[in-house]
N, C-alpha and C positions, 0 to 999 in steps of 0.2 A: 503494500499499498504506499502510495507517493503522499510525502506532505503537501498540504496546500499551501500556496504562497500567501504572502502577508497579504497583498490586496485581496485575492480571493476570500482570506479567512477575515480581513474586515469588512466586506461585504457581507458574508454569512453573520458576522456578530451583529453589524448594523440591521439588518433585517430582522434577527431577534428582539434588538433593543427596540425598533419600530414597533412590535407587536406588543410588548410590554407595555410601551408607551400611550398607545392606541385607547386605551380605555380612560387615558388621562389626559384629556387634550388641553389642557393648558401649561402642560409640561412638553420639552421637546429636548431632542439631542442638537447639541452645539457641536461637540467634537468627540471622535472617536479615535487611539490610537493603540494598536496593536502593536507590540516590540518584543524581540527578544527569541531564541531560537526554542523550538518547541521543549516543553519539560521544563522550561524557566521563563515561558512567556506572561509578560503583562499585560492587562488589559486597562487603559485608564479611559474613563466613559464621562464625559463632561453634560451635565444636566443644566437646562435651565427652566424657568416659568415664566408665563404672563405675570405674574404676580410672583414675589418672593418663595425660595424652596425653602421651608423650615428643615430643621435637623429632623424629626418625625417624619417627615415626608421624604427627604432623600434616605433614610434607612431603609423606609418601606420599599422606594422603589428598588433600592441597591439589593435589595432580598430576592425581589420579584426576578430582577436581570439575572442574578446568581442563579438562582431555582430555573429558570429557562435554559441560561445556558449549561447547567448539569443535566438538564433533560434532553437540550438538540445536542449536546456534545460536540461543538464542533472543533475542540481542541485534543490533538491525540494522545495530549499528556496534562500533566499539573498547567495550572495557570493561577496568577495573581489577579484579582480584581479590584480596581481601585473606581469609585463613584462618587462625584464630587460636582459643587458647581463652579463654573469659571472663576467667579470671585474677578474683584476690579485689576489685577495684574494679569489678566489674560485678555487680548484683543477682543471686540465685538464682532462677529462671523455674521450673523444673519438678522436680516429686515426686523423681524420680532426683537432681537435682544436691542435694536436703536429705540422701538416705538415704547418700550418699555422704560428706556432712559432718558424719555422727552423732559427737558427741564433742566437736565445736568449738563456740567462741562464737559466735554470734549475735547480731547487733541485728536486729529485728524489727518493722518500722511495720506497723500491721495495724488493721482497722475492726474495734471492737466488736461481740461476737455480738449485744448485745442494742440493737444500732444508735445508738447513743448516742455517735458518734464516734468518732477516731482515737486511737491511743495506742502506746508504744513499750515492749520490754522489751529488755533483753539478757540473755545466758545462755549456758549449755551445751544444746546440741542432745540430747535425752536420748531421744526418740522419734518415732519418722515412719510413717503408718499412708497408705493410698492417698487421706485426706480430711484429715488434720490434722497436725501437728508438735506438739512438747513441748518449750517452752524453759524451766529449771530455772535461776532465777537464787539468788545466794549467798543463803540463809536465808529464800528465798521459798517459798512451794508451788509447784509446778510450775504454768504455766499452756498449755493447751491452747489451739492457735491454728487454725481451719479453714484449709486449704490457699488457699479461695476469698477469704479476708478478707485476704490478706498483701497489702500495698499494696507492699512491698520487703520483701528478706531480704537482708543481706550478712554475710560471712565478716569476725569481727573477730580479726584477730592478735595474737598474744600481746606484741608488740612495738611 
């Protein structure tokens, strides 16, 4: 029996997690990373929610994912599962995360629409659509940034 590639394994694990999260529509998978060699693989799962994800909810989701992975058994050997929220140190990845962070200060590094290079803006997230976000910096005109042009964006805490 051959060992599945990391990409194929990630696709299998993603499908299992999507099934686990389906009954919980306010929670969603932000990022999944499967790393390591068979027998010592680590599965890092980052879950977020339209509202804050509490420790009790995170623990319950973690148990459900662990059980589903044990039943489906995509790993030929042992693995370690880590389930957490992304936290403010991780970049925003999904449109739902931007919506959740409306009104907060973001630092956004993005490719200019005209293709002339990359730039950065820090300001309040004042609008989110399906395709763009709007950042309003102090005393500056609002900047509309296509989601596809964002290289990374992070929440900046006030302290």
